Backbone bond lengths (Angstrom), bond angles and torsions (degrees), N, CA, C in turn:
res aa  C-N    CA-C-N  psi(-1)  N-CA   C-N-CA  omega(-1)  CA-C   N-CA-C  phi
1 M - - - 1.339 - - 1.515 118.66 -
2 N 1.437 109.30 16.54 1.533 116.55 -176.69 1.476 106.18 -76.92
3 N 1.346 113.85 152.29 1.542 121.08 176.79 1.462 107.63 58.53
4 I 1.163 127.10 42.85 1.475 125.25 -178.86 1.654 108.05 -76.07
5 L 1.124 114.06 -9.10 1.456 117.42 -178.58 1.653 113.17 -105.57
6 T 1.268 110.66 15.48 1.526 120.96 179.19 1.399 109.85 -110.17
7 D 1.339 125.62 124.07 1.416 126.17 177.77 1.505 116.90 -88.10
8 R 1.351 117.58 -176.56 1.439 119.90 177.08 1.478 120.39 -66.87
9 H 1.297 114.45 -12.39 1.453 120.21 173.76 1.520 111.38 -101.63
10 N 1.400 115.10 19.83 1.539 115.35 177.80 1.381 114.75 63.71
11 R 1.382 122.76 22.58 1.401 123.29 173.68 1.586 110.64 -87.70
12 K 1.299 122.72 125.42 1.359 128.83 -177.49 1.509 108.33 -93.42
13 H 1.288 117.37 117.96 1.468 117.65 -176.32 1.602 113.60 -98.46
14 T 1.404 109.73 108.11 1.440 115.96 -171.29 1.605 108.09 -115.46
15 Y 1.217 118.35 2.69 1.421 126.81 177.07 1.477 121.02 -115.13
16 L 1.216 122.83 111.53 1.493 124.63 177.77 1.520 108.17 -116.98
17 R 1.538 105.71 132.24 1.475 117.58 177.62 1.578 104.46 -104.13
18 I 1.338 116.16 125.47 1.551 117.04 -177.02 1.507 105.26 -112.67
19 S 1.308 124.13 124.92 1.323 129.72 175.95 1.624 106.44 -85.62
20 L 1.228 120.70 121.35 1.408 121.10 -177.54 1.614 116.12 -87.21
21 T 1.405 105.06 -24.83 1.566 106.00 -178.67 1.616 103.60 -158.66
22 E 1.308 111.89 146.65 1.500 119.17 169.60 1.509 114.51 -75.01
23 R 1.269 119.48 -12.12 1.436 126.19 -175.76 1.431 112.71 -88.54
24 C 1.393 107.52 150.77 1.631 113.53 -179.43 1.610 105.52 -150.11
25 N 1.346 104.83 152.85 1.497 106.18 174.27 1.506 111.71 -98.82
26 L 1.331 124.04 16.34 1.357 126.07 167.48 1.610 107.12 -123.70
27 R 1.272 116.81 169.78 1.410 121.16 179.35 1.531 111.50 -134.25
28 C 1.353 116.47 55.47 1.404 119.30 176.11 1.417 122.26 -48.96
29 T 1.357 126.16 125.93 1.431 125.47 -168.32 1.530 115.03 -63.34
30 Y 1.347 116.67 -31.67 1.476 122.73 179.50 1.482 111.63 -74.96
31 C 1.208 115.07 -21.02 1.520 121.47 -178.87 1.419 118.13 -101.76
32 M 1.343 119.71 -41.96 1.544 124.80 -177.55 1.500 106.59 -116.81
33 P 1.338 113.91 137.33 1.395 115.96 179.71 1.610 107.54 -70.91
34 E 1.397 115.57 165.28 1.451 116.94 -170.28 1.588 110.76 -68.30
35 G 1.289 118.69 -30.09 1.354 122.58 -179.58 1.502 116.78 -84.68
36 G 1.411 115.57 6.52 1.419 121.66 -174.77 1.632 113.53 79.74
37 V 1.217 115.32 -168.18 1.541 119.61 -172.53 1.651 104.42 -134.30
38 A 1.329 103.59 156.37 1.455 110.82 177.18 1.506 100.13 -91.79
39 L 1.489 120.26 110.70 1.268 125.70 179.28 1.594 111.76 -76.38
40 S 1.221 119.35 152.89 1.444 130.86 179.45 1.544 104.89 -68.77
41 P 1.383 117.44 139.77 1.442 117.51 176.14 1.549 112.83 -57.03
42 K 1.312 120.65 151.67 1.422 120.71 -178.28 1.471 112.62 -55.09
43 S 1.289 114.18 -41.08 1.521 121.17 -179.16 1.630 114.53 -57.62
44 H 1.423 110.39 -20.68 1.533 117.53 -179.00 1.494 109.00 -92.47
45 I 1.328 122.26 -12.44 1.432 120.34 179.48 1.580 111.04 -89.31
46 M 1.394 110.44 140.54 1.466 119.13 -171.36 1.623 110.50 -63.72
47 S 1.271 117.95 135.83 1.385 123.31 171.86 1.514 110.20 -72.33
48 F 1.247 118.80 172.85 1.444 122.38 -178.76 1.545 109.72 -69.21
49 D 1.426 113.66 -37.07 1.391 116.05 178.04 1.457 112.39 -66.95
50 E 1.348 116.72 -34.67 1.456 118.99 177.48 1.466 111.52 -68.40
51 I 1.219 114.60 -46.04 1.525 116.31 179.75 1.385 110.76 -58.65
52 Y 1.528 119.16 -36.45 1.397 115.03 -177.56 1.572 112.26 -73.53
53 T 1.360 113.28 -37.23 1.443 114.51 -179.84 1.544 111.62 -63.49
54 I 1.333 122.71 -40.70 1.457 125.17 173.59 1.517 110.02 -59.72
55 A 1.390 117.88 -49.53 1.409 120.40 -178.23 1.531 109.27 -60.40
56 K 1.290 119.25 -43.95 1.473 117.09 177.10 1.401 113.17 -58.05
57 T 1.384 119.79 -40.84 1.392 122.42 -177.20 1.560 110.43 -55.16
58 F 1.355 113.26 -47.48 1.438 123.92 178.37 1.507 112.30 -58.96
59 A 1.364 112.20 -47.57 1.434 116.84 179.98 1.532 114.55 -63.49
60 D 1.372 113.07 -35.81 1.404 117.17 179.36 1.562 108.18 -67.19
61 N 1.319 119.45 -23.06 1.468 118.92 -174.05 1.627 111.31 -108.06
62 G 1.369 114.97 15.61 1.414 111.47 166.47 1.546 111.58 126.22
63 V 1.331 123.30 -12.25 1.449 123.03 173.32 1.465 112.42 -61.32
64 T 1.320 117.70 137.84 1.425 120.77 -174.45 1.545 112.51 -126.31
65 K 1.409 116.89 -6.75 1.336 125.74 -178.62 1.553 107.77 -145.46
66 I 1.372 113.91 135.86 1.391 123.11 179.84 1.555 105.72 -134.69
67 R 1.435 116.76 122.30 1.392 124.78 174.44 1.493 107.86 -107.58
68 L 1.291 116.33 134.78 1.552 122.70 178.71 1.496 106.25 -100.09
69 T 1.205 114.60 128.59 1.542 124.17 -179.31 1.633 109.31 -132.42
70 G 1.284 109.54 -174.60 1.477 121.26 174.23 1.480 116.48 -143.95
71 G 1.256 115.66 -142.35 1.253 141.64 21.93 1.549 110.68 25.35
72 E 1.378 119.18 -142.77 1.427 119.94 -178.79 1.470 103.73 -115.75
73 P 1.320 122.54 100.25 1.575 121.07 -178.65 1.492 117.07 -47.68
74 L 1.309 120.42 -38.21 1.425 125.15 -175.69 1.409 117.26 -68.00
75 I 1.371 122.53 -10.59 1.416 123.98 175.78 1.554 111.95 -91.64
76 R 1.325 116.18 1.05 1.498 116.69 172.55 1.453 111.54 -70.95
77 K 1.266 119.57 134.91 1.572 117.81 -173.01 1.464 115.10 -72.08
78 D 1.534 115.27 -27.13 1.484 110.83 178.74 1.542 107.60 -100.76
79 I 1.288 116.13 39.17 1.572 115.25 -174.82 1.513 108.32 -66.55
80 T 1.315 121.14 -37.81 1.454 117.42 -175.56 1.475 110.84 -69.81
81 V 1.338 123.39 -42.21 1.387 128.70 176.35 1.613 110.47 -53.22
82 L 1.386 107.75 -50.24 1.430 117.95 -178.74 1.594 115.19 -56.66
83 L 1.384 111.27 -43.36 1.363 118.88 179.68 1.436 110.85 -62.95
84 K 1.331 118.69 -47.44 1.476 122.60 179.29 1.472 108.83 -55.16
85 K 1.264 119.11 -46.34 1.493 120.55 -175.17 1.568 108.04 -66.26
86 L 1.230 119.55 -48.18 1.442 122.07 175.71 1.386 121.08 -56.82
87 A 1.368 114.45 -33.35 1.456 126.08 179.70 1.543 116.24 -66.63
88 S 1.395 106.85 -17.71 1.522 109.15 177.66 1.543 111.72 -85.07
89 L 1.260 116.57 -11.15 1.512 117.74 174.95 1.430 111.18 -73.86
90 P 1.457 115.03 152.33 1.568 116.17 -177.05 1.583 108.17 -83.91
91 V 1.292 112.75 64.38 1.556 117.24 178.28 1.565 106.22 -134.41
92 E 1.408 110.27 160.15 1.412 116.39 165.11 1.518 112.43 -77.18
93 L 1.292 121.05 128.20 1.542 124.87 -177.02 1.463 106.97 -103.95
94 A 1.403 115.89 128.58 1.414 113.46 175.65 1.634 100.66 -137.39
95 I 1.410 111.17 -173.48 1.418 115.71 -170.57 1.426 108.42 -157.11
96 T 1.345 123.16 141.99 1.385 127.66 171.86 1.515 109.08 -119.15
97 T 1.411 117.88 126.71 1.395 123.01 -169.07 1.595 106.89 -144.38
98 N 1.341 111.21 159.96 1.456 119.56 172.18 1.483 111.37 -83.16
99 A 1.363 125.32 -6.82 1.304 131.97 174.76 1.579 117.15 72.46
100 V 1.337 114.82 1.55 1.447 119.39 176.96 1.614 109.08 -47.73
101 S 1.262 118.38 -51.18 1.425 121.23 -172.31 1.576 117.79 -117.10
102 V 1.380 110.16 22.85 1.449 121.30 177.68 1.412 114.84 -53.34
103 D 1.434 120.47 -36.15 1.454 123.11 -170.32 1.593 109.81 -66.18
104 R 1.372 113.86 -20.50 1.348 115.18 177.50 1.537 117.45 -81.05
105 F 1.341 115.14 -9.45 1.393 122.13 -174.91 1.647 119.34 -118.15
106 I 1.308 111.99 13.67 1.395 116.11 -179.60 1.495 118.57 -66.38
107 D 1.362 120.41 -38.64 1.452 126.09 172.06 1.478 108.64 -65.43
108 T 1.385 115.56 -38.48 1.589 122.96 -173.62 1.490 104.15 -67.77
109 F 1.248 122.63 -41.61 1.452 126.95 -177.97 1.550 108.99 -61.80
110 K 1.340 111.51 -48.89 1.505 117.11 -175.45 1.512 102.03 -68.38
111 A 1.251 131.96 -46.26 1.367 132.43 -175.66 1.521 115.27 -51.29
112 Y 1.514 112.52 -39.45 1.421 119.56 -173.97 1.418 113.37 -104.20
113 G 1.403 117.39 13.96 1.529 119.97 175.05 1.517 112.43 74.50
114 I 1.294 122.58 23.44 1.520 123.67 178.44 1.509 107.74 -82.70
115 Q 1.235 121.63 98.50 1.492 123.69 -179.02 1.491 111.20 -97.75
116 N 1.280 122.93 -39.58 1.461 126.42 -176.98 1.443 115.94 -96.54
117 I 1.417 111.16 116.74 1.538 116.02 -169.08 1.569 100.93 -130.15
118 N 1.348 112.44 132.58 1.363 122.54 176.12 1.501 109.41 -109.54
119 V 1.370 120.67 129.26 1.377 130.69 -175.17 1.528 115.47 -117.14
120 S 1.335 117.98 111.86 1.440 116.12 176.47 1.499 114.95 -76.67
121 L 1.396 112.57 123.46 1.510 119.12 -174.02 1.597 103.41 -152.06
122 D 1.386 113.61 105.30 1.425 121.20 -179.86 1.400 121.91 -89.43
123 S 1.285 119.45 -11.05 1.459 127.44 177.11 1.614 110.59 -147.35
124 L 1.287 106.96 152.24 1.395 118.85 173.15 1.580 111.40 -97.62
125 D 1.277 118.36 -8.57 1.394 129.38 -179.34 1.558 113.67 -99.36
126 A 1.292 114.98 122.35 1.425 119.51 -167.92 1.544 113.62 -58.47
127 D 1.394 108.17 -42.46 1.545 119.50 178.08 1.651 110.73 -59.41
128 K 1.312 112.86 -50.97 1.392 117.22 170.60 1.530 116.53 -51.77
129 F 1.247 112.53 -52.10 1.437 121.27 -177.02 1.377 107.23 -54.12
130 K 1.467 121.44 -45.67 1.437 121.44 -177.94 1.526 111.97 -66.39
131 Q 1.327 114.50 -36.39 1.505 121.21 -178.65 1.505 105.63 -65.57
132 I 1.307 126.04 -43.36 1.452 122.56 -174.96 1.448 114.45 -81.25
133 T 1.245 114.77 -29.24 1.635 123.61 -175.55 1.534 107.84 -96.47
134 R 1.210 119.23 -20.04 1.416 119.77 -178.29 1.560 115.74 67.66
135 R 1.368 107.61 18.32 1.531 119.25 -174.28 1.482 105.86 -143.26
136 N 1.387 111.32 156.28 1.395 117.61 -175.34 1.587 109.88 -110.58
137 Y 1.287 115.02 65.55 1.537 120.08 -170.26 1.669 107.33 -116.53
138 F 1.308 117.49 13.75 1.507 110.15 -170.90 1.561 117.08 -59.53
139 D 1.292 108.97 -46.26 1.539 114.77 -178.88 1.515 110.71 -55.29
140 K 1.339 115.71 -44.69 1.468 121.14 -173.85 1.663 107.96 -64.76
141 V 1.399 111.65 -47.52 1.432 118.06 177.65 1.442 114.27 -58.72
142 Y 1.315 119.67 -44.39 1.374 123.81 -176.05 1.747 107.33 -62.84
143 Y 1.266 108.31 -47.16 1.473 113.93 179.55 1.458 113.12 -59.47
144 N 1.240 113.19 -35.21 1.539 117.34 -177.63 1.580 111.80 -76.10
145 I 1.258 111.95 -30.22 1.555 117.31 173.29 1.431 110.17 -61.34
146 L 1.469 118.13 -48.31 1.500 119.67 -179.35 1.401 106.46 -69.14
147 L 1.410 122.91 -29.40 1.463 118.42 -178.36 1.602 107.55 -63.73
148 L 1.333 117.75 -45.05 1.476 124.41 178.96 1.385 110.21 -54.01
149 V 1.426 119.38 -48.79 1.363 123.18 176.65 1.521 118.59 -57.45
150 K 1.325 111.12 -44.30 1.408 123.63 -179.83 1.653 112.81 -62.86
151 N 1.254 108.88 -31.23 1.446 119.58 179.78 1.568 114.33 -83.97
152 G 1.295 116.38 -6.36 1.385 123.75 178.97 1.647 119.80 88.65
153 F 1.275 112.76 18.02 1.408 111.00 -177.88 1.642 110.81 -82.42
154 N 1.288 112.46 161.62 1.511 115.15 173.48 1.515 102.11 -86.41
155 V 1.381 113.56 118.55 1.522 116.73 175.62 1.379 113.62 -118.30
156 K 1.362 114.56 138.64 1.390 127.16 176.08 1.480 106.43 -121.90
157 L 1.307 111.71 132.00 1.497 119.60 -178.73 1.574 103.84 -103.28
158 N 1.315 120.31 125.02 1.420 127.10 176.03 1.507 111.46 -100.79
159 A 1.382 117.48 109.45 1.398 120.07 170.96 1.605 119.29 -110.44
160 V 1.135 121.51 115.82 1.472 125.23 175.86 1.481 108.50 -78.80
161 L 1.298 114.36 117.20 1.639 117.75 -174.99 1.606 103.74 -92.88
162 I 1.363 103.96 133.72 1.466 112.86 175.10 1.591 107.50 -128.53
163 K 1.302 116.16 127.07 1.399 123.08 -169.10 1.560 105.36 -65.07
164 G 1.388 111.07 133.35 1.485 118.49 175.76 1.458 108.66 82.87
165 F 1.184 121.13 2.29 1.592 125.57 176.72 1.542 108.95 -119.11
166 N 1.094 119.59 -68.14 1.582 120.22 -166.75 1.588 110.28 -128.05
167 D 1.427 117.58 4.63 1.493 120.67 -178.58 1.506 108.52 -67.33
168 N 1.410 119.01 -19.26 1.450 119.21 -179.84 1.553 110.38 -82.34
169 E 1.205 119.60 8.57 1.445 123.97 -178.11 1.463 112.94 -109.29
170 I 1.423 120.08 3.17 1.413 120.00 -173.04 1.596 112.55 -57.72
171 I 1.445 110.60 -45.26 1.516 112.14 -177.22 1.540 107.35 -71.35
172 D 1.269 120.27 -32.34 1.553 120.09 -179.74 1.467 107.87 -60.72
173 F 1.354 115.71 -41.05 1.486 117.71 -179.68 1.597 114.57 -69.25
174 I 1.422 111.42 -36.20 1.496 113.40 -178.51 1.633 105.07 -74.69
175 N 1.277 118.06 -28.31 1.500 118.36 178.82 1.486 111.31 -65.24
176 L 1.378 116.24 -24.79 1.465 117.53 176.61 1.445 113.14 -60.03
177 T 1.358 119.47 -26.55 1.488 124.44 -177.67 1.522 107.06 -80.47
178 K 1.225 123.48 -5.34 1.564 121.29 -178.00 1.556 105.02 -65.49
179 K 1.332 121.86 -42.31 1.461 117.95 -178.94 1.551 111.16 -123.03
180 L 1.341 115.98 2.27 1.554 116.12 176.51 1.541 107.76 -113.78
181 A 1.301 113.98 131.59 1.537 116.25 -179.99 1.404 109.34 -86.10
182 I 1.367 118.34 64.65 1.391 125.55 170.00 1.487 122.60 -117.95
183 N 1.169 124.94 167.54 1.590 124.26 -177.13 1.441 104.73 -118.11
184 I 1.511 111.34 115.24 1.466 120.90 174.35 1.536 103.45 -78.65
185 R 1.320 120.47 140.71 1.406 125.89 169.58 1.566 114.79 -129.82
186 F 1.314 112.09 108.22 1.422 119.54 175.58 1.478 112.83 -83.56
187 I 1.312 118.07 128.48 1.470 122.01 -167.72 1.598 106.69 -118.93
188 E 1.183 117.85 133.75 1.470 122.02 -179.86 1.649 103.63 -70.60
189 F 1.294 112.92 138.47 1.431 123.10 178.21 1.672 106.36 -58.16
190 M 1.223 118.45 118.32 1.498 120.01 -179.00 1.611 114.15 -110.97
191 P 1.322 116.31 148.76 1.488 115.05 -174.74 1.557 112.85 -85.77
192 F 1.321 112.63 135.80 1.368 123.50 178.24 1.620 110.82 -144.88
193 D 1.311 114.77 161.02 1.535 111.30 -177.77 1.461 114.10 -63.51
194 G 1.435 114.34 128.78 1.463 119.49 178.10 1.516 117.92 91.46
195 N 1.311 118.47 -13.95 1.461 121.01 -174.25 1.486 116.38 -84.20
196 K 1.403 118.27 -1.75 1.418 122.62 178.10 1.489 114.14 60.90
197 W 1.418 113.15 41.33 1.464 114.48 -175.65 1.470 114.67 -69.88
198 D 1.227 115.56 144.38 1.547 122.50 -177.45 1.618 101.69 -151.35
199 M 1.284 104.82 124.82 1.532 116.64 178.88 1.558 113.12 -55.04
200 K 1.266 117.54 -26.01 1.488 122.27 170.66 1.568 114.82 -70.26
201 K 1.342 115.67 -18.58 1.510 116.18 175.90 1.500 111.41 -87.51
202 M 1.269 119.19 -10.71 1.394 121.77 -177.70 1.435 120.06 -78.27
203 V 1.336 123.73 133.77 1.447 126.92 178.10 1.528 106.10 -99.63
204 S 1.357 118.05 105.73 1.410 115.59 -178.69 1.547 119.52 -80.24
205 Y 1.383 109.33 169.57 1.418 113.91 -173.30 1.633 110.98 -58.21
206 N 1.263 118.65 -43.40 1.593 121.88 172.12 1.458 109.54 -53.97
207 E 1.360 122.63 -47.00 1.475 122.00 -178.08 1.490 111.88 -61.03
208 I 1.368 115.49 -41.94 1.347 121.68 -177.37 1.665 108.08 -64.71
209 M 1.205 114.95 -46.65 1.454 111.83 -179.14 1.501 114.23 -72.43
210 N 1.350 116.97 -25.76 1.440 114.97 170.45 1.504 113.14 -62.88
211 V 1.335 124.34 -39.61 1.286 127.04 170.81 1.508 114.00 -55.42
212 V 1.362 117.29 -46.14 1.386 122.76 -176.99 1.517 114.30 -72.27
213 N 1.271 118.16 -35.91 1.397 124.27 171.20 1.654 116.91 -72.76
214 T 1.298 112.16 -20.27 1.450 117.17 164.13 1.415 116.20 -71.32
215 S 1.174 116.59 -32.06 1.489 125.17 -166.24 1.510 108.75 -92.62
216 F 1.440 117.77 -36.70 1.448 121.67 -175.12 1.481 108.46 -124.97
217 S 1.326 117.94 138.45 1.497 124.70 173.28 1.524 107.92 -52.41
218 E 1.347 114.80 147.82 1.442 124.15 175.99 1.545 117.28 -49.46
219 D 1.374 113.12 -37.30 1.385 114.90 177.94 1.458 120.06 -77.64
220 K 1.301 117.54 -8.81 1.402 121.17 179.18 1.671 111.75 -97.09
221 V 1.329 113.44 -14.22 1.587 114.93 176.51 1.528 105.89 -93.30
222 N 1.420 116.49 108.02 1.363 120.29 -178.60 1.572 108.24 -102.24
223 R 1.286 120.47 127.01 1.336 130.74 163.71 1.545 113.51 -63.05
224 I 1.260 125.00 108.12 1.405 119.46 176.96 1.559 117.49 -108.04
225 Q 1.264 118.70 166.62 1.428 124.32 -167.98 1.562 112.93 -63.14
226 D 1.242 119.04 119.85 1.499 121.48 172.34 1.577 113.93 -69.67
227 A 1.240 114.08 151.40 1.512 118.44 -179.34 1.592 103.45 -78.36
228 P 1.331 113.60 147.73 1.556 114.35 171.42 1.495 115.99 -51.94
229 N 1.287 113.38 133.41 1.626 122.93 -172.95 1.412 110.76 61.87
230 D 1.317 119.73 28.12 1.602 121.80 176.89 1.452 107.69 -66.25
231 T 1.381 117.30 151.45 1.366 124.54 174.98 1.491 110.67 -95.35
232 S 1.332 114.04 -13.34 1.490 119.34 -176.51 1.438 120.12 -118.15
233 K 1.345 113.62 157.48 1.551 118.72 174.56 1.562 105.20 -95.82
234 N 1.197 119.25 120.87 1.499 123.01 -173.82 1.374 111.44 -102.32
235 Y 1.492 114.29 147.48 1.407 128.16 -179.07 1.448 112.56 -144.33
236 K 1.411 116.15 164.09 1.460 118.06 178.99 1.584 104.65 -151.09
237 I 1.372 109.83 135.47 1.440 112.33 176.37 1.553 111.20 -84.54
238 E 1.288 116.50 127.48 1.443 117.37 -178.29 1.551 120.27 -45.20
239 G 1.328 115.27 127.03 1.427 115.81 -175.37 1.446 119.36 88.24
240 Y 1.344 117.70 -11.95 1.529 125.37 179.37 1.531 107.37 -85.74
241 R 1.380 110.15 147.99 1.477 114.42 178.15 1.384 115.74 -73.66
242 G 1.380 121.22 -37.56 1.414 128.43 -171.05 1.522 102.06 -104.44
243 S 1.432 112.64 -167.93 1.378 126.52 -171.71 1.513 109.79 -142.88
244 F 1.361 116.11 175.13 1.410 123.45 177.26 1.602 109.50 -139.24
245 A 1.317 115.09 160.14 1.434 115.85 -172.40 1.581 104.41 -150.33
246 I 1.317 118.19 161.01 1.453 121.23 173.37 1.648 105.72 -130.49
247 I 1.272 110.38 135.42 1.440 122.50 179.54 1.437 102.99 -109.28
248 S 1.429 119.84 100.78 1.444 119.93 -174.85 1.511 110.60 -114.69
249 S 1.434 113.66 70.25 1.425 124.51 173.21 1.417 121.22 -50.67
250 V 1.448 111.17 -33.05 1.427 116.04 -176.07 1.518 113.65 -91.64
251 T 1.337 117.58 -43.48 1.478 114.61 -176.43 1.489 112.00 -97.08
252 N 1.241 120.35 -20.77 1.422 123.16 174.28 1.399 114.36 -135.94
253 P 1.311 122.28 73.90 1.505 128.36 -168.93 1.621 105.67 -68.95
254 F 1.345 111.35 145.91 1.494 116.74 -175.59 1.524 107.03 -110.71
255 C 1.397 116.82 37.00 1.399 116.03 -175.17 1.553 117.49 -66.60
256 D 1.408 114.33 -21.58 1.405 113.75 -175.82 1.511 114.32 -61.63
257 S 1.335 111.65 -32.93 1.450 115.25 -178.08 1.531 113.71 -106.46
258 C 1.361 120.82 24.99 1.443 122.84 -170.86 1.569 108.07 -71.35
259 N 1.293 114.71 134.18 1.399 114.16 174.63 1.558 110.50 -133.43
260 R 1.396 112.15 30.12 1.520 119.79 -174.34 1.530 115.03 -108.49
261 L 1.256 114.94 144.68 1.408 119.18 175.85 1.655 103.09 -135.67
262 R 1.376 111.92 155.05 1.463 114.54 178.81 1.500 112.45 -129.18
263 L 1.271 112.03 137.52 1.618 125.34 178.09 1.394 105.23 -107.02
264 T 1.386 117.60 115.60 1.472 114.45 173.71 1.590 114.86 -81.80
265 A 1.329 113.27 167.32 1.443 112.30 -172.07 1.591 115.42 -67.80
266 N 1.413 113.15 -14.85 1.483 113.68 172.18 1.481 113.80 -101.80
267 G 1.492 111.23 25.01 1.473 113.99 166.97 1.490 116.90 80.63
268 Q 1.271 119.36 27.67 1.386 130.67 177.57 1.525 111.26 -100.36
269 I 1.278 122.10 124.52 1.533 120.85 172.29 1.538 110.36 -93.13
270 K 1.415 107.17 128.81 1.444 114.27 -179.02 1.615 105.88 -113.10
271 N 1.195 123.46 116.64 1.479 128.46 175.06 1.412 116.22 -62.78
272 C 1.325 115.36 -20.95 1.522 120.56 -169.96 1.498 106.50 -151.24
273 L 1.396 117.54 135.51 1.426 117.04 178.81 1.612 108.42 -65.28
274 F 1.334 119.20 -32.44 1.498 117.77 -178.65 1.424 114.35 -90.94
275 S 1.335 125.25 2.80 1.449 129.56 178.34 1.580 106.64 -92.22
276 A 1.359 107.10 136.64 1.605 116.66 -179.87 1.604 104.30 -88.81
277 K 1.265 120.93 -7.47 1.370 121.90 177.51 1.575 118.08 -76.54
278 E 1.248 116.99 130.33 1.485 121.21 -179.38 1.454 115.82 -131.87
279 S 1.347 116.36 159.58 1.516 120.18 -178.89 1.517 108.44 -129.52
280 D 1.292 115.39 123.29 1.357 118.73 -174.91 1.586 113.65 -82.10
281 L 1.325 111.82 119.69 1.467 120.38 -179.41 1.524 114.08 -102.78
282 L 1.329 114.29 -27.33 1.456 122.21 177.78 1.421 121.66 -60.96
283 T 1.392 115.29 -42.61 1.499 120.94 -178.50 1.405 108.14 -74.07
284 P 1.330 125.14 -47.20 1.439 114.88 176.37 1.432 122.26 -66.06
285 L 1.463 114.30 -24.60 1.461 123.07 175.07 1.630 109.89 -60.82
286 R 1.348 110.19 -43.53 1.321 117.74 -174.43 1.526 112.56 -73.68
287 E 1.385 114.47 -16.54 1.511 121.72 179.62 1.487 110.79 -95.36
288 G 1.331 112.34 0.29 1.399 116.52 170.15 1.634 107.01 85.84
289 K 1.326 119.71 21.07 1.374 123.36 -173.80 1.586 108.07 -99.66
290 A 1.366 117.99 156.62 1.437 120.12 177.31 1.477 110.21 -71.58
291 I 1.361 121.13 135.97 1.473 120.07 179.18 1.446 110.21 -101.27
292 E 1.379 122.70 -6.83 1.547 116.83 173.87 1.308 116.84 -53.87
293 P 1.421 123.72 -52.70 1.517 118.66 175.05 1.466 121.28 -43.91
294 I 1.374 112.51 -35.53 1.553 123.10 179.24 1.512 110.82 -67.05
295 I 1.332 113.98 -46.41 1.329 127.71 -179.07 1.522 108.08 -59.20
296 Q 1.338 114.98 -51.80 1.444 123.05 -177.66 1.546 112.81 -62.82
297 N 1.270 117.25 -43.08 1.454 119.52 175.53 1.580 115.38 -64.53
298 A 1.462 109.90 -37.27 1.554 111.26 178.08 1.425 113.13 -65.36
299 I 1.366 117.35 -32.30 1.396 119.54 -175.41 1.670 104.21 -84.83
300 K 1.232 123.13 -30.85 1.445 121.82 179.44 1.415 110.72 -61.74
301 T 1.388 116.95 -35.70 1.416 121.24 -168.12 1.575 112.06 -95.14
302 K 1.319 111.10 8.97 1.535 119.50 179.34 1.589 108.59 -66.12
303 L 1.259 114.76 127.01 1.530 127.39 -177.00 1.580 103.91 -72.59
304 K 1.332 114.64 158.66 1.418 121.83 -174.27 1.635 109.89 -72.45
305 I 1.288 118.57 -40.68 1.427 123.86 -172.22 1.517 109.94 -133.76
306 R 1.280 116.36 129.23 1.407 127.11 175.13 1.469 117.26 20.79
307 G 1.329 111.29 67.64 1.480 117.70 179.85 1.556 119.81 50.10
308 G 1.353 112.26 32.35 1.378 118.68 -177.13 1.600 117.05 93.15
309 M 1.326 115.63 -18.64 1.429 122.70 175.25 1.547 113.30 -76.00
310 D 1.229 118.53 66.50 1.480 125.48 -168.38 1.475 115.12 -82.22
311 T 1.435 120.07 -0.99 1.359 121.34 176.77 1.633 107.97 -136.09
312 I 1.302 115.93 155.78 1.410 121.86 178.68 1.521 110.72 -59.30
313 E 1.340 117.48 -31.86 1.411 117.35 176.65 1.547 116.42 -66.24
314 K 1.336 110.84 -38.32 1.432 115.37 179.06 1.609 111.42 -71.44
315 L 1.245 113.20 -27.76 1.482 119.22 -179.98 1.517 111.47 -71.14
316 Q 1.366 113.77 -28.17 1.447 117.86 178.23 1.558 120.66 -79.25
317 K 1.432 113.63 -9.05 1.350 126.45 176.76 1.550 113.16 -75.14
318 P 1.402 118.20 102.79 1.371 121.94 179.58 1.592 116.14 -44.89
319 E 1.317 108.54 -47.67 1.534 114.18 -177.73 1.447 114.84 -55.86
320 L 1.452 120.80 -20.80 1.389 121.06 172.82 1.521 117.82 -83.19
321 H 1.352 111.83 -59.03 1.470 112.18 177.50 1.527 122.40 -76.87
322 T 1.390 118.97 -12.86 1.409 116.39 171.24 1.510 115.33 -81.84
323 K 1.287 120.06 -2.22 1.534 121.89 173.85 1.636 106.15 -80.15
324 N 1.308 114.24 -15.04 1.526 115.22 175.95 1.530 112.44 -70.28
325 R 1.324 116.00 172.06 1.529 114.73 165.65 1.458 113.78 -78.66
326 N 1.340 112.72 166.03 1.580 112.68 168.35 1.532 102.82 -75.78
327 M 1.447 107.40 165.52 1.357 121.08 -167.99 1.564 113.69 -57.69
328 T 1.386 109.36 -42.08 1.581 116.10 -170.59 1.560 107.44 -70.89
329 T 1.241 124.38 -25.39 1.514 120.29 173.24 1.589 112.53 -91.99
330 I 1.233 117.51 -5.85 1.500 122.58 171.65 1.511 108.42 -75.83
331 G 1.486 110.97 -60.46 1.338 117.21 -174.26 1.586 106.00 117.59
332 G 1.417 113.72 123.44 1.413 117.57 -170.99 1.535 115.15 -63.81
């Protein structure tokens, strides 16, 4: 059972993203289908003890970082108990949130050593925010982002760019980093079930950089060092406190250095965000069986690039990407 987290392409998986719930208090269009989603029955969702047991198994086998996602992880009623249990593991604990209720958890994050917080924010315009999230929480979210920065957290803002909607805000987002020590991450629009993905809606890495280079002189745009296994290409404007990055999963996949796995709220392990294939860990766990062989097999069968969609042409075939879950039930 040695090296159960290493796949056939010699990629070592040290980063586990755990979805705590399929539920969310926003309804973002790129994440959740317009008609909503069929949620798993409550009995199919992992309890905090089951989450801890699975997380510990991964930590015992080499995972060094766990990020909690959703849905919206902070709406889970036992979130504080769960954070306390997971904080006892020898891993870096991080969280991705929409920040609607972050103000209630500042002290909790500090108590359990959660320093790295990613916030989903796709527009700096309140009307656009309401349009894409189908909720009127912009002022609260923006206040909570500033609260996180004020309290010394490492904050990354994730913005999914959609052509004709928020691509005219690229420079506005970057200008936030002039005075705020945050990292803005522009994410290429990716295909999932129910999000009406169209290649024509996507704003590519090259298009983003063209906008940047038109607005800032070449000597002001500095390429900075990416972290090991980073999904993003990172930049900093000379003299600005923060930085910005681009996650180009579609036009420049980073699969060669992928070290990520995903555990859905109903206990399925996904070895790739783009893959429709899943492996059930929750059922055998409840039956008292060892889950390590299932984890090992899931990782050994991981494909080299984007769940087998190794070309743009394959990515554009709906019969391939619509077999996958929608993003809200995968986990951000």
